[in-house]
N, C-alpha and C positions, 0 to 999 in steps of 0.2 A: 190512314190517319192523316188529317189535315192540321199541320202544326205551324204556327207563325211565332216569331220572336218579336215582342213588342218593342224591344230596343231598336229593331230595324226600321221602325216608322218615325223617322226624324225630319221629314221634309218641311222646311220653313220657307216663307216667301216674305219679302218686305212689303208686297202689295196688300195681301190679305191673308187671313186665317186659312190654313190648309187642312183638308179633311182627307184622311187616307183610310180606305176601306180595308178592314181586317177580314171580317166575314160578313155575308149577307145572304138572306134567303127571303121568300115572301112573307115570313113571319117576324123577322127582326133584322137590325143591322148593328154591327160593332165596328166603330171607327176610332182612329187616333186623330184628335184635333191638335194641331201645332200652332201656337200663338206667340208671335214675337211681342215684345213690350208695346203696349198701346193698341193691339188688335183685340177686336171684340166680335161677338155674335150678338146682334141686336136683339132686345127682348121680342119674343114672339111666342105663340102657343100652337099646340097641335090638338085638335078636338078630340081625337080618339087614340092618341099615342102617348105612352109613358116614356120618359127619358131618365137615364141615369148617367151621372158624370162621376168619374173616378180620377182624381188628380195623381198623375204619374210623376211629374216634375214641375217645379216652379210654384207659384202662387197666383191664384186668380180670384177676382171678386164675382161672386155668383148672385144673381137675383132670381128668386123663385117665389112667385106670388108677391106678397107685400114684404118679404124679408130679403135682406141683402147682407152678405158677409164675405170675408176673404178666407180662403182655405188652401192648404198646402198638400204636399204628398201624403197619400193614404186616405185623404178624405173622400167620401162618397156621398153624393147628393142626389136626391129623387125629385123629379118634376112630373107630377101626375098629369094625365091627359086633361086638357082644358085649362091648365094653370100657365100663366105667363112665366117665361124663363129666359135668362140670357147670361152671358159670361164676358168678362173683360180681363185681359192681362194688364193690370196697372202696376206691375212690379218692375224691377230692373232687369229680370232674367226671362229667357224663353220659358214657355209653359207647354207641357204635353198633357192631354186629357184623354182617357179611355171613355168612349161615349156609347151607350147601348140604347137602342130605341126599339120599342115593339108596340104595334106593328110599324113598319116603315111608313112615313107619311103618304107615299104614293098609293099605298094599299088601305089607308085609313078611310 
């Protein structure tokens, strides 16, 4: 049984958002994104991959399609394939997001 503790994925960098792989296969990936205040993932899209964000800690402003809103711990957001999406930590605290994508973009 492959078990990981999400609390262990805490690596932050002042230079840029950090992505920590939790699990990955040819069909999906599950990462923890760590963002310090001011860090962002620029809006982008994946033609054939769906993405789910789950806020573990902190608050981030998400943009999915034409909608933009700030969400905190426990919030889960869905970015369907082909929809522009991005995230920015514009709060005062570090943020951690659990991010699932299927299929991974290199397999899309």
